[in-house]
N, C-alpha and C positions, 0 to 999 in steps of 0.2 A: 240137812235140807237136800232136794234134789237141784240139778241144774234148771229144770224147768220152772220149779217152784222160785228159785232165785232170779230168774228171768222176769218172772210176772211180779215179783216184789220191786225189782228195779225198774220194770216199766211203770208201776203204780207210783213210785217216788218221783219219777221224771214228770208223769202227768200231773201229780199234785203240785210239783214245783212250777211247770208251765202255767196251771191254773192260777196258783198263787200271783205268778210274775204278770199275768194278764190282767189280773185283778188291780194288782199293785199300779200297774200302768195306766189302767182306766181311771182309778181314783185321783192320781197325778193330773191325768189331762182334765178330769172335771174340775178339779181345784184350779187349774189355770184358766179353764173357760171361764169359771167364775169370776176370778179376778180381771180378766180382759173384758168381760161382759158388763161389769159394774158400771163402768163410766157410761155405757150406754142406755141401762136401765135408769141411771140416775137422770141422763139428760131427758129421757123420755118421761119420766115421772115429772120432774119439773115443767115440762112443756105444758103439761095439762094442770099444773098448779096455779094458785094466785100469789101475788106477793106475799100476803100474811104467812102462808103456808111454805113457801120458799124460804122465808126468812125467819121462820118459827125455830125456836131453839130447841123444839123437841122434834125427835125423827119421825116422820110419817111414810110408811112403806109405799102408800098408794095415795093420788090426791083424793080430794074430798068429792069430786065430781069428774067425769070425762067428758066435759064439754070443749067445744072447738073453739071458745072465745078468744083464747091466745093467738090461734092461727087466722081467724078472721080479722082479728084487729091488726094483726101482722101486713096482712094485703090491704087493709082500708085507710092506713094512715097516709096521707097525701105528702106529708113532710119526709116520710121515708119510703120511696118507690121499690118495695121489696119486690115486687113482680117484676119491674123493669130490670132491677139489680140483677134477678137470676138469668132474666134473659140475656142481659149483655156477658155474664160469666159464662153462659152456654155457648153465645156466638163466638166469644174469645177462645175457649177451651177446644171447641170444635173445629175451628179454623188454625188455630195454632199447633194442635197435635200432629194431625196429618202432614201438614206443610213443613214443620221443623223436623219431624221425622224423615220426610224425603229429603229436604236438604241436606241433612246430616248423612243420610245413607249415599247420596251421591258424593258429598265430600269424603267421606270414608272410602270408598270405592277409589276414587280418583287418587287419594294419598296411598292408597294399599297397591294400586294396580297399574297407574299410569305413570311412567317415569318421565316426569318433566323436571327441568333445572328449578333449584330451589324448594323443592318439595319437602325437604328436610328442614328447612328454615320454616315454611308455613306450618308444618306439624308442631314445629318448637313454640311459635306464637299462638298457635291453639292451644297447647297444653299449659302455656304462660298464661292464658287469660282465666284458666282454672285457679289460679294461685291468687289472683285479684278478688278481694272481697266484692260482692255485688252492689253493695251499698255505696262502694267509692264511685262506681260508674254511673249512678243515678243522676248526678247533676249535670255530667258532661252530654248523657244522652237526652236530659230533659232539654237542655240548650239546642241541640240538633234537632230533635222532633218539635220542639216549639217553634223554631226559625221556620220549619217547614209547614206550621199551621195544624199541628197534630195534636194540641191540648184540646181536651173535651171532645175527642174523637174516638171511634172503635178502632181505626187504623192506628192511631198513635199508641192506643193500648196494645196493639196486636204486634206490629211491627218488629219492636225490640227483642221480642221473644222467639222470633223464628229462627235465630240461630243458637243452637246447643252445643257448645263445645264438649261436654261430657258426651252425649251421644256420638259426635263425630270419633272420639277416639275409640268407642266400643265397635262403632260400626268398622272402622279401620282394622282392630284387632280380630273380629270375626271375618272379614274378607281376606287377611292374611292367611287364615287356617282353610279357607276354600280351597278346594282343589283346582290347581292351575289348568290340568289336562282339560277339564271340561270348558273352560275359556278358551284354550287354544284350538279345542275342535269346533268351537264357534267361529272361530277367526278363519279357521280354514274353510268354513262355508260361507265366507266373505261377510261376515258381520263384522261391523266397526266396533269401538268401544261403547258407544250408546247402544248399538244393537246389543251387544254382550250383556249390558247392564240390564236392559228392558226385557230382552227373551229368556236370559239364563239366571243371572245375579238376583234380580228383583224377586222372581217366583220363588227362589230359594232362601229368601231372606224374610219370610211372613213371620215366622216367630219371634225374630228381633224386632221388626217393625212394629208388630201388636204389641209387645213388651214396653218398648220405648215410646211407641205412641200412647199406651195406658199411663205411663209415668209421666209424659207431657201433658196428658190432659189433666192429671190430677194437680202436676205443679202449676198449669196456668189456671184452675179452679182455685188454687188457694194463694195465688198471687195476691199480695196486699200492698207493699209498699210502693211499687212502680204504679198500680191503678190508683192509689193514694196522691201521688204527686200529679199525675197527668189528666186525671179525672176529676176536674173542680166543680163541674156541674152535676146535681143530684142525678140528672137523666143519663149520665155515662158511669155512675157508680156500679161497683161489681158486687157481688152479694157479700164478699168479706168487708167492703166498705160500709154496706148497709147494715152489717152486725155490729159494726164497731160504734155505729151512731146510737146504740142503746145504751152504751155506757159512756158517760159524759161527766165533766165535773160538777152539772148541775143535776142531772137526772139519771138514774139508773133502773132500767125496766128489765128485771131479770126473767119473769114470765115470758116475755115477748123474745127475748135473746134467746131463750131456751128452744123456744118455738121456731125461731129462725135457724137456729144452729140445726134442729132436728131436719127440717127441710132442706139446708143447704147441703147436708151429709149425704142426703139420699142418692144423688148422681155418682157420688165417690164411691158408694155402698155397691151400688149396682154397677159401676165399672170394675170395681176390684173382683167382685164375684164372677164377673165374665172373664177378666183377663188375667186373674190370678195364676192360672196354670201358665199362660204366655210369658207372664213377668218373671217366674221362677226358670222356665227353661232358656229365655232369652238371655238373662244374667249369666246362667251357668254355660250357655254356649259360647257368650262373648269372650270369655277368657282374660287374661291380662297379658298377651304375647305382644312384645314390642316390635 
């Protein structure tokens, strides 16, 4: 066998191995996609089914009809103001996400760059709050917010979520890795700490702000225990509380529950599709530097 023939044979073997490897990779990815998409398929299927179809012992791949009865009943029930609950959740998430991210960014920059007495103590206290279960703080927070008249109000639902200790730690880690020379150049131009932050630091933190803002939006949208405590009037329910009302000790309305869940996850799906790249990049850029 000549050297050219051996080279061609080796090239064919490598090409065949590449094709087989690519096919195996795509097969595995397709199987994983089916596994991850199955819950969404089941959710959408049940959202269009009737109660006998959902509870039937026999599996049905598709609903008997694609009518919108479950969705119309979802918004027509006066005892469960689902539309109002969606609006409340949207207002809370839209306000909480940017404000909590901005406050965390400011706090993270101050802890990373501004040398003030007690900075290490403040950081230790912030990190210490991450070790306290959130459920433990609900009662004292409820007492404080309730004494200020925040029960059954949107500001009472929003205010406790404006501080995010986890985001503060991530922003601090990110700003510690930021080139100090750029900040020094800004101070030589006469900028104060606030000027450096607004003109230099903030524009270069868009990826982190977008990623943590998206995570904050998702967290605010999915919040359940705090809205359950503070929002006792149905007009202040969030979408998660409205969904829980379909499962009680007396009644179980599965079709409307699935329909409501399908509507409730739509903003989260849109948010994730828009911000998934920023979420990955932001977490990768934050690091764990102390």
